[in-house]
C-alpha positions in Angstrom: 31.9 27.4 -15.6 34.0 30.1 -14.1 34.4 31.9 -17.4 30.6 31.8 -18.0 29.9 33.2 -14.6 32.6 36.0 -14.9 31.1 37.0 -18.2 27.6 37.2 -16.6 28.9 39.3 -13.8 30.8 41.6 -15.9 28.0 42.0 -18.4 25.2 41.7 -15.9 22.8 44.1 -17.7 23.1 42.2 -20.9 22.6 38.9 -19.1 19.5 40.1 -17.4 18.1 41.8 -20.5 18.6 38.5 -22.6 16.6 36.5 -20.0 13.9 39.2 -19.8 13.7 39.2 -23.6 13.5 35.4 -23.7 10.7 35.5 -21.1 8.8 38.2 -22.8 9.1 36.8 -26.2 8.0 33.3 -25.3 5.2 34.6 -23.2 4.0 36.7 -26.1 4.2 34.0 -28.6 2.3 31.6 -26.3 -0.4 34.2 -25.8 -0.9 34.7 -29.6 -0.8 30.9 -30.4 -2.7 29.8 -27.3 -2.4 26.5 -25.5 -3.0 23.1 -27.1 -2.8 20.6 -24.1 -4.2 17.2 -24.6 -4.9 14.4 -22.2 -5.2 11.7 -24.8 -4.3 8.5 -23.2 -5.1 6.3 -26.2 -2.4 4.0 -27.5 -2.3 3.3 -31.2 -2.3 -0.4 -32.0 -4.3 -1.5 -29.0 -7.8 -2.9 -29.2 -9.4 0.1 -27.6 -7.4 2.4 -29.9 -8.7 0.5 -33.0 -12.3 0.7 -31.7 -12.0 4.4 -31.3 -10.7 4.8 -34.8 -13.4 2.5 -36.3 -16.2 4.5 -34.5 -14.8 7.9 -35.6 -14.6 6.8 -39.2 -18.1 5.2 -39.3 -19.9 7.6 -37.1 -18.4 11.1 -37.3 -21.2 12.5 -35.3 -20.1 10.5 -32.3 -16.6 12.2 -32.5 -17.3 15.0 -30.2 -17.2 14.9 -26.4 -20.5 13.6 -24.9 -21.6 15.0 -21.5 -24.6 14.3 -19.4 -27.3 16.5 -17.8 -29.0 14.7 -14.9 -32.1 15.6 -13.0 -33.6 14.1 -9.9 -36.9 14.9 -8.1 -38.3 13.8 -4.8 -41.7 15.1 -5.4 -43.6 13.0 -7.9 -41.6 11.7 -10.8 -39.6 13.3 -13.7 -42.5 12.5 -16.1 -44.7 15.1 -14.2 -45.8 17.9 -16.5 -44.0 20.8 -14.7 -40.7 18.8 -14.6 -40.9 17.8 -18.3 -41.7 21.3 -19.3 -38.8 22.8 -17.3 -36.3 20.4 -18.5 -37.5 20.4 -22.2 -37.0 24.2 -22.2 -33.6 23.9 -20.6 -32.5 21.1 -23.1 -33.8 23.2 -26.2 -31.8 26.1 -24.9 -28.6 24.0 -24.5 -29.1 22.6 -28.1 -28.9 26.2 -29.5 -25.7 27.0 -27.6 -22.4 27.4 -29.7 -20.4 24.2 -29.8 -23.2 21.9 -29.1 -23.9 19.3 -31.9 -27.0 17.6 -30.5 -29.0 16.9 -27.4 -30.6 13.5 -26.8 -33.2 13.6 -24.1 -35.7 11.2 -22.6 -39.0 12.9 -23.6 -38.7 12.2 -27.3 -38.3 9.0 -29.6 -36.8 6.0 -27.8 -35.7 8.1 -24.8 -37.7 6.1 -22.2 -34.6 4.1 -21.4 -33.1 7.4 -20.0 -35.6 7.5 -17.2 -34.8 5.3 -14.1 -37.2 2.5 -13.1 -38.5 4.4 -10.0 -39.1 7.4 -12.2 -37.2 9.8 -10.0 -34.2 10.3 -12.1 -33.5 11.1 -15.8 -30.7 12.1 -18.0 -29.9 13.7 -21.4 -26.9 13.4 -23.5 -25.3 16.6 -24.8 -22.8 16.0 -27.7 -20.4 18.7 -28.5 -18.8 19.3 -31.9 -15.3 18.9 -30.6 -13.3 16.8 -28.1 -13.2 18.0 -24.4 -9.6 19.5 -24.8 -10.8 21.7 -27.7 -14.0 23.0 -25.9 -13.7 26.4 -24.5 -14.4 26.8 -20.8 -17.0 29.5 -21.5 -18.9 27.1 -23.8 -19.0 24.4 -21.0 -20.0 27.1 -18.4 -22.9 28.2 -20.8 -24.2 24.5 -20.7 -24.0 24.4 -17.0 -25.9 27.7 -16.5 -28.6 26.8 -19.0 -29.2 23.4 -17.2 -29.0 24.8 -13.7 -31.5 27.5 -14.5 -34.2 24.7 -14.6 -33.6 23.9 -10.9 -36.6 24.6 -8.6 -38.6 23.3 -5.7 -37.7 19.6 -5.4 -36.0 19.4 -8.7 -32.2 18.9 -8.6 -30.1 19.2 -11.8 -26.4 18.1 -12.0 -23.9 17.8 -14.9 -21.2 15.4 -15.6 -18.6 14.7 -18.4 -15.2 15.8 -19.4 -16.1 19.2 -20.8 -18.2 19.9 -17.7 -15.2 19.0 -15.6 -13.4 21.9 -17.1 -15.7 24.2 -15.1 -14.9 22.4 -11.8 -11.1 22.9 -11.9 -10.0 26.3 -10.6 -7.9 28.3 -12.9 -6.3 30.6 -10.3 -2.7 30.3 -9.4 -3.3 29.6 -5.7 -1.0 26.6 -5.6 1.9 28.5 -7.2 1.3 31.6 -5.0 1.3 29.5 -1.8 4.4 27.7 -2.7 6.3 30.9 -3.6 5.2 32.6 -0.2 6.4 29.6 1.8 9.6 29.5 -0.1 10.1 33.1 0.6 9.7 32.7 4.3 12.1 29.7 4.4 14.7 31.6 2.4 14.5 34.6 4.6 14.8 32.5 7.7 17.8 30.7 6.2 19.7 33.8 4.9 18.4 36.6 7.2 18.6 38.9 4.1 15.6 40.0 2.2 17.7 40.5 -1.0 19.4 37.2 -0.9 16.0 35.4 -0.2 14.3 37.0 -3.2 16.9 36.1 -5.8 16.3 32.4 -5.9 12.5 33.0 -6.3 13.2 35.7 -9.0 15.5 33.4 -10.8 13.1 30.4 -10.7 10.1 32.5 -11.8 12.0 33.8 -14.9 13.3 30.2 -15.8 10.0 28.5 -15.1 7.9 31.2 -16.7 9.9 31.0 -20.0 9.7 27.2 -19.8 5.8 27.4 -19.2 5.4 29.5 -22.3 7.6 27.2 -24.3 5.6 24.2 -23.2 2.4 26.1 -24.3 4.0 26.4 -27.8 5.3 22.8 -27.7 1.6 21.6 -27.3 1.0 22.6 -31.0 3.8 20.2 -32.2 3.1 17.2 -30.0 0.8 15.8 -27.4 1.4 17.5 -24.1 -0.7 16.8 -21.0 -2.1 19.8 -19.1 -0.3 18.8 -15.9 3.2 18.7 -17.6 4.1 22.4 -16.7 3.5 21.6 -13.0 5.7 18.5 -12.7 9.0 20.1 -12.0 9.3 23.8 -11.9 9.3 26.2 -9.0 10.6 23.8 -6.5 13.5 22.6 -8.6 14.3 26.2 -9.8 14.3 27.6 -6.3 16.4 24.8 -4.9 19.1 25.2 -7.6 19.4 28.9 -7.0 19.3 28.2 -3.2 22.4 26.0 -3.4 24.4 28.6 -5.4 23.3 31.5 -3.3 24.5 29.6 -0.2 27.9 29.0 -1.6 28.1 32.6 -2.7 27.4 33.7 0.9 30.1 31.4 2.2 32.5 33.1 -0.2 31.7 36.5 1.1 32.2 35.4 4.6 35.7 34.1 3.7 36.6 37.6 2.5 36.0 37.2 -1.3 34.8 40.2 -3.1 31.3 40.0 -4.7 32.6 39.1 -8.2 34.9 36.3 -7.0 32.4 34.9 -4.7 29.8 34.7 -7.4 32.3 33.1 -9.9 33.4 30.7 -7.2 29.9 29.7 -6.3 29.0 28.9 -10.0 32.3 27.2 -10.6 31.8 24.9 -7.6 28.2 24.5 -6.6 27.1 25.5 -10.2 28.9 22.3 -11.4 26.7 20.3 -9.0 23.6 22.0 -10.2 24.3 21.3 -13.8 25.2 17.7 -13.1 21.9 17.3 -11.0 19.9 18.8 -13.7 21.4 16.4 -16.2 20.4 13.4 -14.0 16.9 14.8 -13.9 16.7 15.2 -17.7 18.1 11.8 -18.2 15.5 10.3 -15.8 12.6 12.3 -17.5 13.8 11.6 -21.0 13.8 7.8 -20.1 10.1 7.9 -20.8 10.9 8.3 -24.6 11.9 4.6 -24.7 8.1 3.7 -24.0 7.2 5.2 -27.4 3.9 6.6 -26.1 2.9 10.0 -27.5 1.3 11.1 -24.2 4.4 10.4 -22.3 6.7 11.7 -24.8 5.1 15.2 -24.4 5.5 14.9 -20.6 9.0 14.0 -20.8 10.1 16.8 -23.2 8.1 19.4 -21.4 9.4 18.6 -18.1 13.1 18.4 -19.4 12.7 21.8 -21.0 11.7 23.2 -17.5 14.8 21.7 -15.9 17.1 22.9 -18.6 15.9 26.4 -18.5 15.9 26.6 -14.6 19.5 25.2 -14.6 20.5 27.9 -17.3 18.9 30.6 -15.2 20.7 29.5 -12.2 24.1 29.6 -13.6 23.8 32.7 -15.8 21.0 35.0 -14.6 21.6 34.4 -10.8 25.3 35.4 -10.8 24.3 38.7 -12.6 21.6 39.3 -10.1 24.1 38.5 -7.2 26.5 41.2 -8.5 23.7 43.8 -8.3 22.8 43.3 -4.6 26.6 43.1 -3.7 27.3 42.5 -0.1 23.6 42.6 0.8 23.6 38.9 0.1 24.6 38.9 3.8 22.2 39.9 6.5 23.0 43.0 8.5 24.4 41.2 11.5 26.7 39.1 9.2 28.0 42.3 7.4 28.6 43.9 10.7 30.5 40.8 12.1 32.5 40.7 8.9 33.5 44.3 9.2 34.4 43.9 12.9 36.2 40.6 12.9 37.3 40.2 9.4 36.9 37.1 7.1 37.0 33.7 8.6 36.2 30.2 7.3 32.6 29.1 8.1 32.8 26.1 10.5 29.8 23.8 10.8 28.2 24.4 14.2 24.9 24.0 15.9 22.4 21.3 15.2 24.0 20.2 11.9 27.3 19.6 13.5 25.7 17.9 16.4 23.6 15.6 14.2 26.6 14.8 12.1 28.5 13.5 15.2 25.5 11.8 16.4 25.1 9.8 13.2 28.9 9.0 13.3 28.5 7.5 16.7 25.4 5.4 16.1 25.4 4.3 12.4 23.9 0.9 12.9 21.1 2.0 15.2 20.1 5.0 13.0 20.5 3.0 9.7 18.2 0.3 11.1 15.7 3.0 12.1 15.7 4.5 8.6 15.3 1.1 7.0 12.3 0.4 9.3 10.6 3.6 8.5 11.0 3.3 4.6 9.8 -0.4 4.8 6.8 0.4 6.7 5.7 3.3 4.4 6.4 1.1 1.3 4.1 -1.6 2.5 0.9 -0.2 0.8 2.6 -0.2 -2.5 2.1 -4.0 -2.6 -1.6 -3.4 -3.1 -1.2 -0.8 -5.8 -4.2 -1.1 -8.3 -3.8 0.7 -11.6 -7.0 1.8 -13.2 -9.1 4.8 -14.3 -10.3 7.2 -11.7 -13.4 9.0 -12.9 -15.8 11.7 -11.8 -17.0 9.5 -9.1 -13.8 10.3 -7.3 -14.4 14.0 -7.5 -15.2 16.0 -4.2 -18.7 15.2 -3.1 -19.6 19.0 -3.4 -18.9 19.1 -7.2 -21.7 18.9 -9.8 -19.8 16.2 -11.6 -19.6 13.9 -8.5 -23.4 14.6 -7.8 -24.2 13.7 -11.3 -22.2 10.5 -11.2 -23.9 9.4 -8.0 -27.4 10.3 -9.3 -26.9 8.2 -12.3 -25.3 5.3 -10.3 -28.2 5.3 -7.9 -30.9 5.6 -10.7 -29.4 3.4 -13.4 -26.5 1.3 -11.8 -22.7 2.2 -11.6 -22.0 0.9 -15.1 -24.0 3.7 -16.7 -21.0 6.0 -15.9 -18.6 3.9 -18.0 -20.3 2.0 -20.8 -18.2 -0.2 -23.2 -18.4 0.3 -26.9 -18.2 -2.7 -29.3 -17.2 -1.7 -32.9 -16.7 -3.8 -36.0 -16.7 -3.7 -39.7 -19.7 -5.4 -41.3 -19.4 -7.4 -44.6 -22.4 -9.4 -45.7 -25.6 -11.0 -44.3 -23.9 -13.5 -42.1 -22.3 -10.6 -40.2 -25.5 -8.6 -39.9 -27.3 -11.7 -38.5 -24.6 -12.3 -36.0 -24.6 -8.8 -34.8 -28.5 -8.6 -34.6 -28.3 -11.5 -32.2 -25.3 -10.4 -30.3 -27.1 -8.0 -27.8 -29.2 -11.1 -26.5 -26.0 -13.0 -25.8 -24.4 -9.9 -24.2 -27.4 -9.6 -21.8 -26.9 -13.0 -20.6 -23.1 -12.5 -19.9 -22.2 -12.3 -16.3 -21.2 -8.6 -15.3 -23.5 -7.1 -18.1 -26.3 -5.0 -16.9 -27.8 -3.9 -20.3 -26.8 -4.0 -24.0 -28.3 -2.1 -26.9 -29.0 -3.5 -30.3 -26.4 -2.9 -33.0 -26.5 0.4 -34.7 -25.2 0.7 -38.3 -23.5 3.5 -40.1 -25.2 5.0 -43.2 -23.4 2.8 -45.6 -23.7 -0.3 -43.5 -20.0 -1.0 -43.4 -19.6 -0.3 -39.6 -21.7 -1.1 -36.6 -21.5 -0.6 -32.8 -23.2 -1.8 -29.8 -23.2 -0.3 -26.3 -22.7 -2.6 -23.2 -23.4 -1.3 -19.7 -21.5 -3.2 -17.0 -23.2 -3.8 -13.7 -20.0 -2.4 -11.9 -18.3 1.0 -11.9 -15.8 1.9 -14.6 -12.9 1.8 -12.1 -13.9 -1.5 -10.6 -11.8 -4.6 -11.2 -15.0 -6.3 -11.9 -15.5 -4.2 -15.1 -11.9 -4.9 -16.2 -12.6 -8.6 -15.8 -15.7 -8.2 -18.0 -13.5 -6.6 -20.6 -11.3 -9.6 -20.6 -14.3 -12.0 -20.7 -15.7 -10.3 -23.7 -12.4 -10.2 -25.6 -11.4 -13.8 -24.7 -14.7 -15.8 -24.6 -18.0 -14.0 -25.7 -16.9 -12.2 -28.7 -14.7 -14.9 -30.3 -17.7 -17.2 -30.0 -20.0 -14.7 -31.7 -17.5 -14.2 -34.5 -17.4 -17.8 -35.4 -18.6 -18.4 -39.1 -18.4 -14.7 -39.9 -15.9 -12.1 -41.0 -16.5 -9.9 -38.0 -13.6 -8.7 -35.9 -15.2 -7.0 -32.9 -13.1 -4.4 -31.0 -13.9 -3.5 -27.4 -13.4 0.1 -26.5 -14.7 2.6 -23.9 -13.2 4.2 -20.9 -12.3 1.1 -18.9 -11.0 -0.7 -21.9 -8.7 2.1 -23.0 -7.3 2.6 -19.5 -6.7 -1.2 -19.1 -4.9 -1.2 -22.5 -2.8 1.8 -21.6 -1.9 0.2 -18.2 -0.9 -3.2 -19.9 1.4 -1.3 -22.3 3.1 0.6 -19.5 3.4 -2.4 -17.2 4.9 -4.3 -20.0 7.5 -1.9 -20.7 8.1 -0.8 -17.1 11.1 -3.1 -16.4 13.0 -1.8 -19.4 12.2 1.8 -18.5 13.3 1.5 -14.9 16.4 -0.4 -15.8 17.4 2.2 -18.4 16.8 5.1 -16.0 18.7 3.5 -13.1 21.5 2.3 -15.3 22.1 5.7 -16.8 21.9 7.5 -13.5 24.5 5.1 -12.0 26.8 5.6 -14.9 26.8 9.3 -14.3 27.6 8.9 -10.7 30.3 6.3 -11.5 31.9 8.8 -13.8 31.6 11.7 -11.3 32.7 10.1 -8.1 35.0 7.4 -9.3 33.4 4.8 -7.1 31.4 1.7 -7.5 29.7 2.0 -4.0 28.2 5.5 -4.5 26.2 4.7 -7.5 24.8 1.4 -6.1 23.7 3.1 -2.9 22.2 5.9 -4.8 20.1 3.4 -7.0 18.9 1.5 -3.8 18.0 4.7 -2.1 16.1 6.1 -5.1 14.1 2.9 -5.4 13.4 3.0 -1.6 12.2 6.6 -1.9 9.9 5.7 -4.9 8.5 2.7 -3.2 7.7 4.7 0.1 6.2 7.6 -1.9 4.0 5.2 -3.7 2.9 3.7 -0.4 1.7 7.1 0.8 -0.2 7.7 -2.6 -1.8 4.3 -2.3 -2.9 4.9 1.4 -4.3 8.4 0.5 -5.9 8.0 -2.9 -6.5 4.2 -3.2 -7.4 3.5 0.4 -8.9 6.9 1.0 -7.1 7.8 4.2 -8.0 11.5 4.4 -8.9 12.0 0.8 -12.3 13.4 1.4 -11.0 15.5 4.3 -8.4 17.1 2.0 -11.1 17.7 -0.7 -9.6 15.0 -3.1 -12.7 13.0 -3.4 -13.3 9.4 -2.5 -10.9 6.5 -2.9 -10.2 5.0 -6.3 -7.5 3.4 -8.3 -4.1 4.9 -9.3 -3.8 6.3 -12.8 -1.9 4.0 -15.0 0.5 6.6 -16.2 1.4 7.7 -12.7 4.1 5.0 -12.0 6.2 5.9 -15.1 6.0 9.6 -14.5 6.6 9.4 -10.9 9.6 7.1 -11.3 11.1 9.5 -13.7 10.5 12.7 -11.7 11.3 11.0 -8.2 14.5 9.4 -9.5 15.7 12.7 -10.9 14.9 14.7 -7.8 16.4 12.1 -5.5 19.6 12.2 -7.4 19.8 16.1 -6.7 20.4 15.6 -2.9 22.6 12.7 -3.5 24.8 14.8 -5.8 24.9 17.8 -3.4 25.6 15.6 -0.3 28.2 13.2 -1.7 30.0 15.9 -3.8 30.9 17.7 -0.6 32.0 14.4 0.9 34.0 13.7 -2.1 35.8 17.1 -1.9 36.8 16.4 1.6 37.8 12.8 0.8 40.1 14.2 -2.0 41.6 16.6 0.3 42.1 14.5 3.4 41.7 10.8 2.4 39.8 10.4 5.7 36.4 8.7 5.2 35.0 9.5 8.7 35.9 13.2 8.4 34.7 13.3 4.8 31.3 11.9 5.8 31.2 14.1 9.0 32.0 17.2 7.2 29.9 16.7 4.1 26.8 16.0 6.2 27.5 18.9 8.6 28.0 21.4 5.9 25.2 20.4 3.5 22.5 19.0 5.8 21.1 22.5 6.6 20.9 23.6 3.0 19.5 20.4 2.0 16.8 20.5 4.6 16.0 24.1 3.7 15.7 23.1 0.0 13.5 20.2 1.0 11.2 22.2 2.9 10.8 24.7 0.0 10.2 21.8 -2.4 7.8 20.0 -0.1 5.8 23.2 0.3 5.6 23.8 -3.4 4.5 20.2 -4.1 1.9 20.1 -1.2 0.4 23.3 -2.7 -0.7 21.1 -5.7 -3.5 19.8 -3.5 -5.0 23.2 -3.8 -5.3 22.8 -7.6 -8.6 20.9 -7.3 -7.3 18.3 -9.8 -7.0 14.8 -8.5 -4.1 13.8 -10.8 -2.1 16.9 -9.9 -2.8 16.3 -6.3 -1.5 12.8 -6.7 1.7 14.2 -8.1 2.0 16.7 -5.4 1.5 14.4 -2.4 3.8 11.7 -4.0 6.6 14.2 -4.7 6.3 15.9 -1.3 6.4 12.6 0.5 9.4 11.5 -1.7 11.4 14.6 -1.1 10.7 14.5 2.6 11.8 10.9 3.0 14.7 11.5 0.8 16.0 14.6 2.5 15.2 13.8 6.3 15.5 10.0 6.3 17.7 8.8 3.4 20.3 11.5 2.7 20.8 12.9 6.1 20.4 9.6 8.0 20.7 6.4 6.1 23.3 7.4 3.5 25.8 8.8 6.1 25.3 5.9 8.4 26.0 3.4 5.6 29.1 5.4 4.6 30.5 5.3 8.0 30.0 1.7 8.1 31.7 1.0 4.7 34.7 3.2 5.5 37.2 3.6 2.7 35.3 1.1 0.5 32.9 3.9 -0.3 35.6 5.2 -2.8 36.9 2.0 -4.1 37.2 1.6 -7.9 39.2 -1.2 -9.6 42.4 0.2 -11.1 41.6 -1.2 -14.6 38.3 0.6 -14.6 39.7 3.8 -13.2 42.1 4.0 -16.2 39.3 3.4 -18.7 36.7 5.8 -17.5 36.6 9.3 -18.8 36.8 12.0 -16.3 33.7 14.0 -15.5 34.4 16.0 -12.3 31.8 17.7 -10.1 34.3 18.9 -7.4 35.8 22.4 -7.9 39.3 22.8 -9.6 41.1 23.4 -6.3 40.0 20.2 -4.9 41.2 18.3 -8.0 44.6 20.0 -7.7 44.7 18.9 -4.0 43.9 15.4 -5.1 46.6 15.4 -7.7 49.2 16.6 -5.1 48.3 14.1 -2.5 47.5 11.2 -4.9 45.0 8.5 -4.1 47.1 6.2 -1.8 45.7 2.7 -1.7 44.2 1.9 1.7 45.9 -1.4 2.0 49.5 0.3 1.7 49.5 3.5 3.6 45.8 4.1 4.4 43.9 7.4 4.5 45.0 8.0 8.2 48.5 8.7 7.0 47.4 11.4 4.6 45.2 12.8 7.4 48.2 12.9 9.7 50.3 14.7 7.1 47.6 17.6 6.9 46.5 17.6 10.5 48.2 20.7 11.5 47.2 22.7 8.4 43.6 21.8 8.6 42.9 21.5 12.3 39.5 22.9 13.3 36.3 21.7 14.9 35.6 19.5 12.0 38.5 17.2 12.9 36.9 16.3 16.2 35.4 12.9 15.6 31.9 12.0 16.6 
């Protein structure tokens, strides 16, 4: 690491130009190729997946995205001549728009079922030639404009559907801009130097910008969700650079020149950054064991972002630090250094007092932290996985208004009908299908069912079933199970039919079942690999076990916050996030990966400093006290930055991204302010030297992967690790007392 940092400092222009070329080249390539994001949650091999494939093969015309135009009148009915004329003109105009395959309205053919019983609401189905992710935003906006033009006195027109939803999501960079501005303020307050506060932001922007362009290109090779670039990016990149700049500034205050300070920072804190980045990538890539294409893309995309931000932190950042020279320190700090000369930075102020306070009251504070985490985690017990739909959009959006109009006029199930698809072979199959709609209408939970529709060749048929409950309702999920387990097997008797149940609710239920079934293996793998890395780095059994427990606690508490806000609806409408609804089925896996990785960051930075002090002194109380005092301020600053970046996700206007933002912000806040700076040091004080215990036979067999800087390893080799039951760490402390006496030796 030192050699790499020294090369980047000595050849700083080349290092900066290489990164700018990488950023410019990737951005140019992504602009030419365009993005190809896909939120395809289908799982091959599930029943809903097979239903979708059968429907696409038998009815190619139904393969495009289907959206809805809904109109409602309070004066007369939708059958009135003026309303019919206005809407027919609008629908004809929509049918001629580019990208529109067909428009099925209520004023022609068998469209009478598309008019509500009270005559005040009607809808038309607009079928596009492509799926929603392939439809241009301008095409969707043209449909909205043509439909809205028909609005008049007493006539309300709203639109719903996946393509229309594209027009509801703001494409500006408000969330990112807000996050960067808050980060800049926090960094300036922490450093007191404008130059030093801008470097972490510049480094993160280059690293994340390059990754964002790379992810855009990656979308052409594999399925990548549109929210993948936002999962981990600016927050992680700024935090990694923050840790290195903090160590660099400490070196300058000790009298090192700019080059040596930068090299020392990368050789010490840079090691922890690389290690922390590795743990985040391991947690993210753990999603690959689920073998779901949707999650594979998220894992690879997020890992690419982490890798590039780490690389920028240990290569680009030292080059930039050499450019600003001593201006990494504020004016007062430079003046003090010139007047009084270099001196070691001793923990003072609130950080030192807090560290001593934790040392004096470990049991009380540890119990308080456990109580807070347990209270916040309680809502997780009622977690309900399911599909949120446009009924969860903000009430001011046209998609939410269309959803509510359809629900009021035709019942909630109209917003998420089920599709029954099967191959047909012979007269017996046709006879059974022709009678199936009657049996379906008599099934509890079914509001309506259409007769079977046959493909041109007659080999494939489908029926549409409208539930009497909303798509995200547990009653609709129960109906799917009832159809699959009871109703359809009875109808298939004596035939060769194999009826598959598809539709939005069925596909989400299948997706959730697959994920829940593999969740124990996934969580066990991620935790196991993370603990193994910590075991190798810190040569201790206690540190990995505590880290695993803390990370699970942070995840549980963060999910409790998500359930309270999004599932229970506490403040969701106030925040512009729409009304309450279930939690997306893919959220647990992605959040466990991201939260576990981010939680490990603070664990590594906190414990690595404690480990350095333990190796140098053998005194656990001093190691915990010094480690907490010296890292708590920078950890808290990093946490405030990351929390601000994640909370800014709420401004995106997307419910799923807002879920990620609130969950990540809550997890980071709890991890930094409750777990790492309160519960972890309290437990380490209570456990004493047992924190660092490792059986001798295991010590001899484990390979050495060190986070601590070389000088600390040298000190460790000189002192030796003296077993606590023979001489004890206090004896080592006494041997070094005179050489290391400062305020940090004063016990809490």
